[in-house]
C-alpha positions in Angstrom: -11.3 44.5 5.3 -10.2 44.3 8.9 -6.5 44.3 9.9 -7.2 41.2 12.0 -8.3 39.2 9.0 -5.2 40.4 7.1 -2.9 39.1 9.9 -4.7 35.8 10.0 -4.3 34.9 6.3 -2.1 32.1 5.2 -0.3 34.4 2.8 0.7 36.8 5.6 1.8 34.0 7.8 4.0 32.6 5.0 5.3 36.1 4.3 6.1 36.5 8.1 7.9 33.2 8.2 10.0 34.0 5.1 10.7 37.5 6.6 11.8 36.0 9.9 14.1 33.5 8.1 15.5 36.3 6.0 16.0 38.6 9.0 17.8 35.8 10.9 20.0 35.1 7.9 20.7 38.8 7.5 21.6 39.1 11.3 23.9 36.1 11.0 25.6 37.6 7.9 25.8 41.0 9.7 27.5 39.4 12.7 30.0 37.7 10.5 30.7 40.9 8.5 31.0 42.9 11.7 33.5 40.4 13.3 35.5 40.3 10.1 35.7 44.1 9.7 36.5 44.5 13.4 39.3 42.0 13.1 40.7 43.7 10.1 40.5 47.2 11.6 42.1 46.2 14.9 44.8 44.3 13.1 45.6 47.4 11.0 45.4 49.5 14.2 48.0 47.3 15.9 50.1 47.1 12.8 50.5 50.9 12.6 51.5 51.0 16.3 54.1 48.2 15.8 55.5 50.0 12.7 55.8 53.3 14.7 57.5 51.4 17.6 60.0 49.8 15.3 60.9 53.2 13.8 61.5 54.7 17.3 63.6 51.7 18.4 65.8 52.2 15.3 66.2 55.9 16.4 67.1 54.8 19.9 69.7 52.4 18.5 71.3 55.2 16.6 71.2 58.1 19.0 70.4 56.7 22.4 67.8 57.8 25.0 68.3 61.5 24.6 67.7 61.5 20.8 64.6 59.3 21.4 63.3 61.7 24.0 63.7 64.6 21.6 61.9 62.8 18.8 59.0 61.9 21.2 58.6 65.6 22.3 58.7 66.8 18.7 56.1 64.3 17.5 53.9 64.9 20.5 54.0 68.7 19.9 53.1 68.3 16.2 49.8 66.7 17.2 50.3 63.4 15.4 48.0 60.4 15.5 50.0 58.6 18.1 50.6 59.2 21.8 54.1 58.4 23.3 55.8 57.8 26.6 59.4 57.1 27.7 60.0 55.9 31.2 63.3 55.5 33.0 64.2 52.1 34.6 62.9 53.4 37.9 59.5 54.3 36.4 60.1 58.1 36.0 58.5 59.7 32.9 61.2 61.1 30.8 59.2 62.2 27.7 55.7 62.0 26.3 52.4 61.7 28.0 51.8 58.0 28.2 52.7 56.0 31.3 52.6 52.2 31.6 50.4 51.1 34.5 52.3 50.4 37.7 53.0 46.7 38.2 52.2 46.0 34.6 54.4 43.9 32.3 57.4 45.6 30.9 56.7 44.5 27.4 53.5 43.9 25.4 50.1 45.3 24.8 48.3 47.3 27.4 45.7 50.0 28.1 47.7 53.2 29.0 46.6 56.6 30.2 48.0 60.0 30.1 50.4 60.9 32.8 48.6 64.1 33.9 45.2 62.4 34.3 44.1 61.3 37.8 40.9 59.7 36.6 40.7 55.9 36.7 41.2 54.3 33.2 37.6 52.8 33.2 36.2 56.4 33.6 37.9 57.8 30.5 35.8 57.7 27.3 39.0 57.6 25.2 40.8 54.3 25.6 44.4 54.3 24.5 45.8 51.0 23.3 49.5 51.0 23.7 52.5 48.8 23.1 55.3 48.9 25.8 58.8 47.9 24.7 61.9 47.5 27.0 64.9 49.3 25.4 68.5 48.3 25.8 69.3 50.7 28.7 66.3 49.4 30.8 64.0 52.3 29.9 60.5 51.6 28.5 59.0 53.0 25.3 55.2 53.3 25.2 53.4 53.9 21.8 49.7 54.1 21.7 46.6 55.3 19.8 43.1 56.1 20.8 40.6 53.3 19.9 37.9 55.8 19.3 38.5 56.0 15.6 38.2 52.3 15.1 35.1 52.1 17.3 33.5 54.9 15.3 34.0 53.0 12.1 32.5 49.9 13.6 29.6 51.9 15.0 29.0 53.3 11.5 28.9 49.8 10.0 26.5 48.6 12.6 24.3 51.6 12.2 24.0 51.1 8.5 23.3 47.4 8.9 20.7 48.1 11.5 18.9 50.6 9.2 19.0 48.1 6.4 17.5 45.3 8.5 14.8 47.7 9.8 13.9 48.8 6.2 13.8 45.1 5.2 11.4 44.2 8.0 9.2 47.3 7.3 9.0 46.5 3.5 8.5 42.8 4.2 5.6 43.6 6.6 4.0 46.0 4.1 4.4 43.5 1.3 2.9 40.7 3.5 -0.1 43.0 4.2 -0.5 43.8 0.5 -0.3 40.1 -0.4 -2.8 39.3 2.3 -5.2 41.9 1.0 -4.9 40.5 -2.6 -5.4 37.0 -1.3 -8.4 37.9 0.8 -10.0 39.7 -2.1 -9.8 36.7 -4.3 -10.9 34.3 -1.5 -13.9 36.6 -0.7 -14.8 36.5 -4.4 -14.9 32.7 -4.3 -16.9 32.7 -1.1 -19.5 35.1 -2.5 -19.8 33.0 -5.6 -20.3 29.8 -3.5 -23.0 31.6 -1.4 -24.8 32.7 -4.6 -24.6 29.1 -5.9 -26.0 27.7 -2.6 -28.8 30.2 -2.9 -29.7 28.7 -6.3 -28.1 31.1 -8.7 -26.2 28.5 -10.9 -25.3 31.2 -13.5 -22.6 32.6 -11.1 -19.0 31.7 -11.7 -15.7 32.7 -9.9 -14.1 35.7 -11.8 -10.8 34.9 -13.4 -7.8 37.2 -13.2 -5.2 37.8 -15.9 -2.5 36.4 -13.7 -2.4 32.6 -14.4 -1.4 31.6 -10.9 -2.5 28.8 -8.5 -5.6 30.6 -7.4 -6.6 31.3 -11.0 -6.1 27.6 -11.8 -8.1 26.7 -8.7 -10.9 29.1 -9.8 -10.9 27.6 -13.3 -11.2 24.1 -11.9 -14.1 25.1 -9.6 -15.9 26.8 -12.5 -15.7 23.6 -14.5 -17.0 21.7 -11.4 -19.9 24.2 -11.2 -20.6 23.7 -14.9 -20.7 20.0 -14.4 -23.0 20.3 -11.4 -25.3 22.6 -13.2 -25.4 20.3 -16.2 -26.2 17.4 -13.9 -28.9 19.3 -12.1 -30.5 20.4 -15.4 -30.3 16.8 -16.6 -31.9 15.5 -13.5 -34.8 17.9 -13.9 -35.1 16.9 -17.5 -34.9 13.2 -16.6 -37.6 13.6 -14.0 -39.9 15.3 -16.5 -39.1 12.7 -19.2 -39.7 9.8 -16.8 -43.1 11.3 -15.9 -43.9 11.8 -19.5 -42.6 8.5 -20.9 -44.0 6.3 -18.1 -47.4 7.8 -17.9 -48.5 6.2 -21.2 -47.5 2.6 -20.4 -48.7 2.8 -16.8 -52.0 4.2 -17.9 -52.3 1.5 -20.6 -51.5 -1.2 -18.0 -54.1 0.2 -15.7 -56.8 0.1 -18.4 -55.9 -3.4 -19.4 -56.0 -4.7 -15.8 -59.3 -3.0 -15.2 -60.7 -4.6 -18.3 -59.3 -8.0 -17.2 -61.1 -7.9 -13.8 -64.4 -7.0 -15.4 -66.9 -9.8 -14.8 -68.1 -9.6 -18.4 -64.6 -10.1 -19.9 -64.0 -13.6 -21.4 -61.1 -15.6 -20.0 -59.1 -15.3 -23.1 -59.4 -11.6 -23.2 -58.5 -11.4 -19.5 -55.3 -13.5 -20.1 -54.4 -11.3 -23.1 -54.8 -8.2 -21.0 -52.6 -9.6 -18.3 -49.9 -10.6 -20.8 -50.0 -7.1 -22.3 -49.8 -5.6 -18.8 -46.8 -7.8 -17.9 -45.1 -6.7 -21.2 -45.7 -3.0 -20.3 -44.4 -3.5 -16.8 -41.3 -5.3 -18.1 -40.7 -2.3 -20.4 -41.0 0.0 -17.4 -38.5 -2.1 -15.5 -36.2 -2.1 -18.4 -36.3 1.7 -18.5 -35.5 1.9 -14.8 -32.7 -0.5 -15.1 -31.2 1.5 -17.9 -31.5 4.7 -15.8 -29.8 3.0 -12.9 -27.1 1.8 -15.2 -26.5 5.3 -16.6 -26.4 6.7 -13.1 -23.9 4.1 -11.9 -21.6 4.9 -14.9 -21.9 8.7 -14.4 -21.1 8.3 -10.8 -17.7 6.7 -11.8 -18.4 3.6 -9.6 -16.8 1.4 -12.3 -13.6 3.3 -12.6 -11.9 0.9 -10.1 -12.2 -1.9 -12.7 -10.1 0.0 -15.3 -7.3 -2.1 -16.8 -5.0 -1.5 -19.8 -6.7 -2.9 -22.9 -6.9 -2.6 -26.7 -10.1 -0.8 -27.8 -9.6 -2.2 -31.3 -9.7 -5.8 -30.0 -12.9 -5.0 -28.0 -14.5 -3.6 -31.1 -13.5 -6.6 -33.2 -15.2 -8.9 -30.7 -18.4 -6.9 -30.9 -18.4 -6.9 -34.7 -17.9 -10.7 -34.8 -20.9 -11.1 -32.4 -23.2 -9.0 -34.5 -22.1 -10.1 -38.0 -24.3 -13.3 -38.2 -27.5 -11.4 -37.2 -26.7 -8.5 -39.6 -26.2 -11.0 -42.5 -29.6 -12.5 -41.8 -31.2 -9.1 -42.3 -29.2 -8.5 -45.4 -26.7 -6.0 -43.8 -22.9 -6.1 -43.8 -20.7 -5.1 -40.9 -17.1 -4.2 -42.0 -14.3 -3.9 -39.4 -11.3 -1.7 -40.3 -9.4 -2.1 -37.0 -5.8 -2.9 -38.1 -4.2 -0.4 -35.7 -3.9 -1.1 -32.0 -5.9 1.3 -29.8 -4.4 1.0 -26.3 -6.2 2.7 -23.4 -7.3 2.0 -19.8 -10.9 1.0 -19.3 -13.6 -1.4 -18.1 -13.9 -4.0 -20.9 -17.5 -4.9 -20.0 -18.6 -1.3 -20.3 -16.7 -0.7 -23.5 -18.3 -3.8 -25.0 -21.7 -2.5 -24.1 -20.9 1.0 -25.5 -19.8 -0.4 -28.9 -22.6 -3.0 -28.9 -25.2 -0.2 -28.4 -23.8 1.7 -31.3 -23.7 -1.3 -33.6 -27.1 -2.5 -32.6 -28.5 1.0 -33.2 -27.0 1.0 -36.7 -28.4 -2.5 -37.4 -31.9 -1.8 -36.0 -32.6 1.5 -37.7 -31.3 0.8 -41.2 -32.9 -1.0 -44.1 -31.6 -4.2 -45.8 -28.5 -3.7 -48.0 -26.9 -1.2 -45.5 -23.2 -1.4 -44.9 -21.9 -0.6 -41.4 -18.3 0.2 -40.9 -16.4 0.1 -37.6 -12.9 1.7 -37.9 -10.3 3.1 -35.5 -7.0 4.9 -35.5 -4.5 6.5 -33.2 -4.5 10.3 -33.0 -2.2 12.9 -31.4 -4.6 13.0 -28.4 -5.1 9.2 -28.0 -7.5 7.0 -29.9 -10.5 7.4 -32.2 -13.3 4.9 -33.0 -15.9 5.4 -35.7 -19.2 3.5 -36.3 -20.7 4.7 -39.6 -23.5 3.4 -41.9 -24.9 4.4 -45.3 -28.5 4.2 -44.2 -31.2 6.9 -44.1 -29.3 8.8 -41.4 -30.7 11.3 -38.9 -32.2 14.7 -39.5 -29.6 17.5 -39.0 -31.8 19.0 -36.2 -31.6 15.7 -34.3 -27.9 15.1 -34.4 -27.1 17.2 -31.3 -29.9 15.6 -29.3 -29.7 11.9 -30.0 -27.4 11.4 -26.9 -30.0 12.9 -24.5 -32.1 10.6 -22.3 -35.4 9.5 -23.7 -34.8 11.4 -27.0 -36.0 9.5 -30.0 -35.9 10.8 -33.6 -39.0 10.6 -35.7 -37.9 7.5 -37.6 -36.9 5.7 -34.4 -40.3 6.2 -32.7 -41.7 3.4 -34.8 -39.3 0.8 -33.4 -39.3 -0.5 -29.8 -36.8 0.9 -27.3 -36.4 3.2 -24.3 -34.5 6.0 -25.8 -31.7 5.4 -23.4 -29.2 3.4 -25.4 -27.2 6.3 -26.8 -27.4 8.1 -23.4 -25.6 5.1 -21.9 -23.1 5.3 -24.7 -22.4 8.9 -23.9 -22.1 8.1 -20.2 -19.6 5.3 -20.7 -17.6 7.3 -23.2 -17.3 10.2 -20.7 -16.2 7.8 -18.0 -13.4 6.7 -20.2 -12.3 10.2 -21.2 -13.9 9.8 -24.7 -15.8 12.5 -26.5 -19.0 11.3 -28.3 -20.3 13.1 -31.4 -22.6 12.4 -34.2 -22.4 13.7 -37.8 -23.9 13.2 -41.3 -22.1 10.4 -43.1 -23.7 11.4 -46.5 -25.5 9.2 -46.6 -26.1 7.7 -43.2 -25.0 8.4 -39.7 -21.4 8.5 -38.2 -20.7 8.3 -34.5 -17.2 9.2 -33.4 -15.6 8.3 -30.1 -12.3 10.3 -29.7 -10.0 10.9 -26.8 -11.0 14.2 -25.1 -8.2 16.7 -24.7 -7.4 17.1 -21.0 -7.8 20.6 -19.5 -5.4 21.7 -16.8 
């Protein structure tokens, strides 16, 4: 994995942005801390000089210039922290080593230098900050201290802060590179899977990690998408084969009938009968193609824009009322148990067709005396609708296949139909977020339409 790719990843760029913001914030905080500490150190520095000056002024008030000079010499000889100077009114140095600069103010803060130094003040590494005070006899008292100690403390603070910022930048850069490597590894895994899928290996899926993060959720979503695409591709292959198989017989029959009709020896009545039969076969083929187009339209989700809030129980009641007269003529009863409201969004026309296909299937493939029950209830996941009968039912091996296109159970092959009615039911149910399942009603068949649990 090249370093250039690591630096170009979105994760590294985000890490760099966050690191830059953090570093800027740390520098601003460091500047504030530095200024605060510097202010406190310098204030304490000046306060100590003021206290020492006040003590010496008190000594001058008690013993005069001579006693003050003796104290300054004694304190200077002891090597204390302060430096002192006492100048006469004419500028002559009486005691100590500090001399106020010529022409300077008689009172106040200043930068002083030792009396025996001929170097300019700016050339000396040790700067003495001093406080000059005019005494009662006209002499000047100078008390100072080297600023080197305060500057060393501030330099130590800045050095520690600089190392901390440098360590933060180094760790942040290393962390950004590590995150980029992890990110690139997972992206490369997705890319390799996509390449294998494009090459035709539809068994490949993106590996999932134990960390349930955004990339894992994205990989899981893509895997479900690949499952769906694989299912559609397999269904398309199966439909192609089924169409070729199911349409070969009616087209071949139509061809034979038309060939017989054009025979010069065929009587007119036989020719007309052959044409009528051929027309019926062609109408059946067109019906099959129309059903396939209808299923394709539903599966493509083209009708989702027509979804509106509705009551599935009310839709089912309308279908039951439409089928009851025809069912009674055949000696069958359709019972509606739809007291509870079943609110959901959907396309009413498609839902009517879905329920009508199920009820018509139950009416068409059951004997006289059969009872058909349409019931519904609300569940924790949404709604549930059941169409059940007590007829002969479906063989257990056929239950999982009856929603496939062109699939017809053994008993249903004797009745007319395309084998696409329940496939359309499954497509409409999936479009509306319903799960379609068939089970043994003991006796009879039960088809359940339940709200499918949403996956994240």
